N, C-alpha and C positions, 0 to 999 in steps of 0.2 A: 281984115283978117278972118280966118275961119274960126268958128266956135267948136266946142267939143262934139256936139251932135253932128255937125257937117263932116268933121274928120272921121267920126265913127262910120258914117254912111259911106264915105269914100273908101275907107279901109275894107268894109264889107264887100263893096263892089269889086275892088282889086282882088281880094281873096277869092271871090266867086269866079272871076274871069281866069285867074291863074290856076285854080284847083277845080275846074269844071268837070274833069274826068273823075276825080276822086270824091266829088261832092255827094253823089247818091250813096256811095259806100259809107262815107262818114256820117251822113244823116241816119242811115239804117243802123249803124253801130251805136249812135247816140240814142236812138229809139229803144234798141235792145237793152242798153245799159239802164235807161230810165225805167223800163218794165221790170228788170231784175231788182233795181233799187226799191221800187214800189212794193214788189212782192215780199222782199225781205223785211221792209218796214212793217208791212201788214202782219207778217208772221211773228215778228218780235212783239207787236202790239197784242196779238192774240195769245202769245205765250205769257205775257205779263198780266193778263186779265184772268184771274182764277175764277171769276164769277160765272164764266161760260164753260160748262162742262163739255168734255169731249165724249160723245156717245158712239159706241161701236156696236153695230147690230150683230146679233149672234144668239146662240142658245147656251144655257147654263148646263154644264155636264158635271155630274158628280163622279169622282173616281170609283171604279168598281161596279158602277151601275151599267146595265146593258144599254146599248144605243137603240133608239127607236127605229122601227122598220122604215125603210125607204131612204135612209141617210147614206151618203157616200162615204166610203172609207178612204182616208188620205194616206 
């Protein structure tokens, strides 16, 4: 009789033969899903870690103080 590993291999071969046209699309979709899941997990990890500050580059502007020469008006 067949063992579990032999049946799994036969099942994979049958699926590959029957779904050959859809297989590239399915693998592409699985890859995109894995990347999204990894990015979301990384974002949640970064959000939970308050030890790493988020630094935003810019200049400090005091209200009422004239802007320095050469800066762009928005």
